[in-house]
C-alpha positions in Angstrom: -18.2 -13.5 -11.6 -15.5 -15.9 -10.4 -11.9 -14.6 -10.6 -8.7 -16.5 -10.4 -5.8 -14.6 -8.9 -2.6 -14.1 -10.9 -0.1 -12.5 -8.5 3.1 -11.0 -9.9 5.9 -12.7 -8.2 9.2 -10.8 -7.7 11.9 -13.3 -8.4 15.6 -12.5 -9.0 16.1 -9.7 -11.5 12.3 -9.0 -12.0 12.2 -5.7 -10.3 15.5 -4.5 -11.8 14.1 -5.5 -15.2 10.7 -3.8 -14.7 12.2 -0.8 -13.2 14.6 -0.4 -16.1 11.6 -0.8 -18.5 9.6 1.8 -16.6 12.4 4.2 -16.5 13.0 3.6 -20.3 9.3 4.2 -20.8 9.3 7.3 -18.9 12.4 8.5 -20.7 10.5 8.1 -24.0 7.7 10.5 -22.9 8.9 13.6 -24.9 11.4 16.0 -23.4 12.9 19.2 -24.8 16.7 19.0 -25.0 18.8 21.2 -22.7 19.8 23.4 -25.6 16.2 24.4 -26.2 15.0 24.5 -22.6 18.1 25.8 -20.9 17.6 23.3 -18.0 17.5 19.6 -17.5 14.5 18.0 -15.8 14.5 14.2 -15.0 11.7 12.4 -16.5 9.9 15.5 -17.8 9.3 15.3 -21.6 12.2 12.9 -21.7 13.1 11.6 -25.1 11.1 14.2 -27.1 14.0 15.5 -29.0 15.1 11.9 -29.9 11.6 11.2 -31.3 11.8 14.4 -33.5 15.2 13.3 -34.9 13.9 9.8 -35.5 10.9 11.2 -37.3 13.0 13.4 -39.5 15.3 10.5 -40.4 12.4 8.3 -41.4 10.9 11.2 -43.2 7.6 10.7 -41.5 5.0 13.4 -41.4 5.7 14.3 -37.8 6.6 18.0 -37.6 6.7 20.3 -34.7 6.1 24.0 -35.1 8.2 26.7 -33.5 5.3 27.6 -31.3 4.9 24.1 -30.1 8.5 23.8 -29.2 8.5 27.3 -27.6 5.5 26.4 -25.5 7.1 23.2 -24.3 10.3 24.9 -23.6 8.4 27.5 -21.5 6.8 24.7 -19.5 10.3 23.2 -18.8 11.7 26.6 -17.9 9.0 27.2 -15.3 10.1 24.2 -13.3 11.6 25.2 -9.9 14.5 23.3 -8.4 13.8 20.2 -10.5 16.5 17.6 -10.2 18.6 16.4 -13.2 19.3 13.1 -11.4 16.9 10.1 -12.2 14.4 9.2 -9.5 16.1 5.8 -9.1 19.2 7.6 -7.8 17.9 10.8 -6.2 14.9 9.5 -4.3 14.9 7.2 -1.2 11.8 5.7 0.3 11.1 5.0 4.0 8.1 2.7 4.6 6.8 2.7 8.2 6.0 -0.7 9.5 3.3 0.6 11.9 2.8 0.3 15.6 1.3 -2.6 17.6 -1.8 -2.8 15.3 -4.1 -3.1 18.2 -7.2 -2.1 16.0 -6.5 -5.0 13.7 -6.1 -7.5 16.6 -6.2 -10.6 16.5 -4.8 -10.5 13.0 -1.8 -8.7 14.4 -1.4 -11.2 17.3 1.5 -12.9 15.6 2.4 -10.5 12.8 2.8 -6.8 12.2 0.2 -4.8 10.2 2.1 -4.7 7.0 2.5 -8.5 7.1 -1.3 -9.1 7.2 -2.4 -11.1 4.1 -4.8 -9.3 1.7 -6.5 -10.3 -1.6 -5.7 -14.0 -1.2 -2.0 -13.9 -2.1 -0.6 -10.6 -1.1 0.7 -8.8 2.1 -0.2 -5.2 2.8 3.5 -4.3 2.5 3.5 -5.4 -1.1 1.4 -2.4 -2.0 3.9 0.5 -1.1 6.8 -1.8 -2.2 5.3 -2.3 -5.6 4.3 1.4 -6.0 7.9 2.2 -5.3 9.3 -0.1 -7.9 6.7 0.8 -10.5 7.6 4.5 -9.9 11.3 3.8 -10.4 12.3 4.0 -6.7 14.7 1.3 -5.8 16.2 2.6 -2.6 13.9 1.5 0.2 14.1 1.2 4.0 11.3 -0.6 5.9 11.1 0.4 9.6 9.7 -2.4 11.8 9.1 -2.7 15.6 6.2 -5.1 16.6 5.9 -8.8 15.6 8.3 -8.3 12.8 9.4 -11.9 12.1 6.7 -12.6 9.5 7.3 -9.3 7.8 11.1 -9.7 7.7 10.7 -13.2 6.3 8.4 -12.1 3.6 10.6 -9.1 2.6 13.7 -11.3 2.4 11.9 -13.8 0.1 10.1 -11.4 -2.1 12.6 -8.5 -2.5 16.1 -9.8 -2.7 19.1 -7.6 -3.2 19.7 -8.9 -6.7 16.1 -8.0 -7.6 16.5 -4.3 -7.2 19.5 -3.6 -9.4 23.1 -2.6 -8.5 22.3 0.7 -6.9 19.0 -0.3 -5.3 18.4 -2.0 -2.0 15.6 -3.1 0.3 16.7 -3.0 4.0 14.8 -3.7 7.1 15.5 -1.4 10.0 14.3 -2.8 13.3 13.7 -0.7 16.4 16.7 -1.1 18.7 18.3 0.3 21.8 21.6 2.1 21.5 24.0 3.7 24.1 22.5 7.1 23.2 18.8 6.1 22.7 17.4 3.4 24.9 13.7 3.9 23.8 11.7 2.1 21.1 10.1 4.1 18.3 7.7 6.6 19.9 6.0 7.6 16.7 6.4 8.1 12.9 8.9 10.9 13.2 10.8 9.3 16.0 11.2 6.1 14.0 12.8 8.0 11.1 14.9 10.1 13.4 16.5 7.1 15.0 17.8 6.0 11.6 18.3 9.5 10.1 22.1 9.0 10.3 21.7 6.6 7.3 20.7 9.4 5.1 24.3 10.6 5.3 25.6 7.2 4.3 27.8 7.1 1.2 25.3 5.0 -0.8 22.7 7.7 -0.3 25.0 10.7 -1.3 22.9 11.3 -4.5 19.6 11.2 -2.6 17.8 14.6 -2.7 14.3 13.7 -1.7 12.9 11.2 0.8 9.4 9.7 0.5 7.7 8.7 3.7 5.1 6.0 3.2 2.8 3.9 5.4 2.8 0.1 5.2 -1.0 -0.4 5.8 -2.8 1.5 3.0 -4.4 0.0 -0.1 -4.0 2.1 -3.3 -2.0 2.4 -6.5 0.0 5.5 -7.0 2.7 6.8 -9.3 5.1 8.4 -6.9 6.8 10.0 -9.9 3.9 12.4 -10.3 4.1 13.1 -6.5 7.8 13.9 -6.7 7.4 16.1 -9.8 4.9 18.2 -7.9 7.3 18.5 -5.1 10.2 19.6 -7.3 8.3 21.8 -9.7 6.9 23.8 -6.9 10.2 24.1 -5.0 8.5 22.8 -1.9 10.4 21.8 1.3 7.7 19.2 2.0 4.9 17.9 -0.2 1.8 16.1 1.3 -0.3 13.7 -0.7 -4.0 14.4 -0.1 -7.5 13.1 -0.9 -10.5 15.2 -1.9 -13.1 14.7 0.9 -16.8 15.3 1.3 -18.7 16.4 4.4 -19.7 12.9 5.5 -16.1 11.7 6.1 -14.1 14.9 6.5 -14.2 15.0 10.3 -12.5 11.5 10.4 -9.3 12.8 9.0 -6.6 15.4 9.5 -7.5 18.2 7.1 -5.4 20.9 5.4 -6.1 24.3 4.2 -4.4 25.7 1.0 -4.0 28.9 -0.8 -4.8 29.5 -4.5 -1.4 27.9 -5.5 -1.9 24.7 -3.5 0.4 25.8 -0.7 -0.6 24.4 2.7 -1.3 27.2 5.2 -3.1 25.4 8.0 -3.8 22.0 9.6 -6.7 20.7 11.7 -6.9 17.2 13.3 -10.4 15.7 12.9 -12.3 19.0 13.1 -16.1 19.2 13.7 -18.8 21.9 13.5 -17.5 25.4 12.7 -13.9 24.2 12.9 -14.7 21.8 10.0 -16.4 24.5 7.9 -13.4 26.7 8.4 -11.2 24.0 6.6 -13.2 24.2 3.3 -11.0 24.9 0.3 -11.3 25.4 -3.4 -10.1 21.9 -4.6 -10.2 23.1 -8.3 -6.8 24.5 -7.5 -5.4 21.0 -7.2 -7.1 19.8 -10.4 -10.6 18.8 -9.6 -13.4 20.0 -11.9 -16.0 22.4 -10.6 -18.6 19.7 -10.1 -16.4 17.4 -8.1 -14.9 20.2 -6.2 -18.3 21.3 -5.0 -18.9 17.8 -3.7 -15.5 17.5 -2.0 -14.6 20.9 -0.5 -12.0 19.4 1.9 -8.6 17.8 1.5 -7.4 15.1 3.8 -3.8 14.0 4.4 -3.0 10.4 3.3 0.0 10.2 5.6 2.3 10.2 2.6 5.1 12.8 2.3 8.0 13.9 0.2 10.8 15.8 2.1 13.9 17.4 0.8 16.6 15.3 2.5 18.3 18.3 4.1 14.9 19.7 5.4 14.0 16.3 6.9 17.3 16.1 8.8 17.0 19.6 10.0 13.4 19.1 11.2 14.1 15.9 13.0 17.4 16.8 14.6 17.4 20.6 15.0 14.0 22.2 14.8 11.8 19.5 16.4 14.1 17.1 18.2 11.5 16.0 20.7 8.5 15.7 18.4 7.4 12.1 17.7 4.8 12.4 14.9 4.8 13.9 11.5 1.1 14.5 11.0 0.2 16.0 14.3 3.4 17.8 15.4 6.1 18.3 12.8 4.0 19.3 9.7 1.8 21.9 11.6 5.0 23.2 13.3 6.8 23.7 10.0 3.8 25.2 8.1 4.5 28.8 9.1 8.2 29.0 8.1 8.5 26.4 5.3 6.9 25.7 1.9 4.5 22.9 2.3 2.7 21.9 -0.9 -0.4 19.7 -1.4 -0.5 17.0 -4.1 -4.0 15.7 -5.0 -4.5 12.0 -5.3 -8.0 11.5 -6.7 -8.3 7.7 -6.9 -9.0 4.6 -4.7 -7.3 4.7 -1.3 -8.2 2.8 1.8 -6.6 2.9 5.3 -6.6 -0.7 6.4 -6.6 0.2 10.1 -9.5 -1.7 11.6 -11.0 -5.1 11.4 -14.1 -3.7 9.6 -12.2 -1.6 7.0 -9.8 -4.6 6.4 -12.8 -7.0 5.9 -14.8 -4.7 3.6 -11.7 -3.7 1.6 -10.9 -7.4 0.9 -14.5 -8.2 -0.1 -14.5 -5.2 -2.4 -11.7 -6.7 -4.3 -14.1 -9.4 -5.6 -16.8 -7.0 -6.7 -17.5 -6.6 -10.5 -16.0 -4.3 -11.2 -13.7 -4.0 -8.2 -12.9 -0.6 -6.7 -9.3 -1.6 -6.5 -7.8 -3.7 -9.3 -4.7 -6.0 -8.7 -4.7 -7.0 -12.3 -2.8 -4.2 -13.9 -0.1 -5.4 -16.3 1.6 -2.0 -16.4 1.7 -1.5 -12.6 1.7 -5.0 -11.1 1.6 -5.7 -7.3 4.5 -7.9 -6.6 4.7 -10.6 -3.9 6.7 -13.6 -2.9 7.1 -16.4 -5.6 5.4 -19.5 -4.3 5.3 -21.9 -7.4 1.9 -23.3 -6.5 -0.4 -25.2 -8.9 -3.6 -23.6 -10.1 -6.7 -23.8 -7.9 -8.8 -26.9 -8.3 -12.6 -26.2 -8.4 -14.9 -29.2 -8.6 -18.7 -28.9 -8.9 -18.9 -25.5 -7.2 -21.0 -22.4 -7.5 -18.7 -19.5 -7.4 -20.1 -15.9 -7.5 -18.0 -12.7 -7.4 -15.1 -14.3 -5.6 -11.4 -14.6 -5.7 -10.0 -18.2 -5.5 -6.2 -18.2 -5.1 -3.7 -20.6 -6.5 -3.1 -23.8 -4.7 -6.7 -23.8 -3.3 -8.9 -27.0 -3.5 -12.7 -26.4 -3.3 -15.2 -29.2 -4.0 -19.0 -29.2 -4.4 -19.6 -26.0 -2.4 -21.0 -22.5 -2.7 -18.6 -19.6 -2.7 -20.3 -16.2 -2.8 -18.5 -12.9 -2.5 -15.5 -14.4 -0.7 -11.7 -14.4 -0.8 -10.3 -17.9 -0.8 -6.6 -17.7 0.1 -3.5 -19.7 -0.8 -3.7 -23.5 -0.2 -7.3 -23.2 1.2 -9.2 -26.4 1.5 -13.0 -26.3 1.4 -14.8 -29.6 1.6 -18.1 -30.8 0.2 -21.4 -29.2 1.1 -19.9 -25.9 2.5 -21.2 -22.5 2.0 -18.7 -19.6 2.2 -20.5 -16.3 1.9 -19.1 -12.8 2.5 -16.0 -14.3 4.2 -12.3 -14.3 3.9 -10.2 -17.4 4.2 -6.5 -16.6 4.4 -5.5 -20.1 3.5 -2.6 -22.1 4.8 1.2 -22.1 4.9 1.5 -25.8 4.0 -0.4 -28.7 2.5 -1.6 -31.9 4.2 -1.6 -34.9 2.0 -4.8 -37.0 1.6 -3.2 -39.7 3.7 -2.4 -37.2 6.5 -6.0 -35.8 6.4 -7.6 -39.2 6.5 -5.3 -40.2 9.4 -6.3 -37.1 11.4 -10.0 -37.7 10.8 -9.6 -41.4 11.8 -8.0 -40.3 15.1 -10.9 -37.8 15.8 -8.7 -34.8 14.9 -9.5 -32.0 12.3 -7.4 -31.3 9.2 -6.5 -27.8 8.0 -9.4 -26.1 6.1 -13.2 -26.1 6.3 -14.9 -29.4 7.1 -17.8 -30.9 5.2 -21.2 -29.1 5.5 -19.9 -26.0 7.3 -21.3 -22.6 6.8 -19.1 -19.6 7.1 -20.2 -15.9 6.7 -19.2 -12.5 8.1 -16.0 -14.2 9.1 -12.2 -13.9 8.7 -10.5 -17.3 9.0 -6.8 -16.7 9.7 -4.1 -19.0 8.4 -3.8 -22.7 9.2 -7.1 -22.8 11.0 -8.9 -26.2 11.4 -12.7 -26.0 11.2 -14.6 -29.2 11.8 -17.6 -30.7 10.0 -21.1 -29.0 10.2 -19.9 -25.9 11.9 -21.9 -22.7 11.6 -19.9 -19.5 12.0 -22.1 -16.6 11.0 -22.6 -14.5 14.1 -26.3 -14.9 13.9 -26.9 -13.2 17.2 -25.2 -10.0 16.0 -22.7 -9.8 18.7 -20.5 -6.7 18.3 -17.6 -7.5 20.6 -16.5 -10.8 22.2 -13.1 -12.0 23.3 -12.9 -15.8 23.4 -9.4 -16.7 22.3 -9.4 -19.8 24.4 -12.1 -21.1 22.1 -10.2 -20.0 19.0 -12.2 -17.0 18.0 -12.7 -13.2 18.5 -15.5 -10.9 17.5 -14.8 -7.2 16.6 -17.2 -4.8 15.0 -19.6 -7.8 14.5 -17.0 -9.7 12.4 -15.9 -13.1 13.6 -12.1 -13.9 13.3 -11.0 -17.4 13.7 -7.5 -17.2 15.1 -4.4 -18.4 13.3 -3.7 -22.2 14.0 -7.1 -22.4 15.9 -9.1 -25.6 16.0 -12.9 -25.4 15.9 -14.6 -28.7 16.9 -17.3 -30.4 14.7 -20.7 -28.9 15.0 -19.6 -25.6 16.6 -22.0 -22.7 16.3 -20.6 -19.1 16.7 
């Protein structure tokens, strides 16, 4: 089934409008008034009393028994340390831009991991950014260090100050040397520590909780649920976790919980008896008995909520020399602080390697896909590009995504991602491949002139076959090329010739030129 992408562009005022709409929607989800509940909980049953009054005024048949109200009031009263300040004001998000991204090389040769294109039109950073906005979080810092030019450019174009409302902001914080700290970011915790002074800034005075996110994961999550778990349990730190079966558990950092969901132990990629020791009853976190039996482990997603005061204390006082949250600070804080687990039982993928990146992209074109970009209620935003629709002429397109601005003619596209402004000429076969597209168009006259001079225009030349391949942006592939890795080579570094093979997947480098008739 061919699919045309329809990315949600984040122009001026869009996020502010959508966030206001989401907050309004959340506030209409039924809440008991303070007089009944004796406490105020942001977002919890909000608007319930208003609906009752409205129903009475209109003399509709909506009535609430004393027992219903009493039960709801009891639920609200049971909330521990819940904030009365809306999420948009009381929660700040810090998105970690990642390290050097060596496992994604050569895609990270000229860009940071969060800036790597995905799904034809998006960047990885768009996922946590959109999750924040869809959850009502408008105060966002993005920490960057390596190859950050492309990421900074994308953020400035897609998420402008006027797009996040009067109190919101999106600020990029780059690694820098200061008179008191001359080192670059040494890890996730050290990156946050170097900018922890901003948490005391006047514009963050109402912030009570800080959400720490990664910039290279693919998932859709309502952080509002995450934050509610954190506040209702009175936790100092809450860790989002995935249910995990035996086959993959040893690849992750695992946690052990008690019968209330409180974290009591951590283990980093355990095996054998150490793995068995980390089994838990995942029904405690909401799984049914059948699913819990299949997934007796919980793995950390690397996503956390901290009380602001707790975060500052951990970084500056209790663990001033620790550089990583997952392997140092959280295990160290487990004994003396309240760490709570929050279950996320949905699609999640760590885009950390070439193989995982490639397979996650192709999975977007499956029918049905495991992750769906097309969600009107929770869109994934990206930069507005104002491109024309894709032009497809005499093609066979099977389970693929063809992005706007692409031109494909008389070719076969099978289980592939065709990116922005891609050009695929007559007689080509693109099968199980990802074309990232181009940053610019070449006119027909320019293309003809290049061919006349023996040069190669941007795109895929006539009669070429591309499979098991990632073609990075602005690549020029000549006529009658065959790039399929027929020999099954697992690893090959050949940047001088414009390509790189990792985990058996060929990557054509950004701006590379592949001559006519090349076989890889």
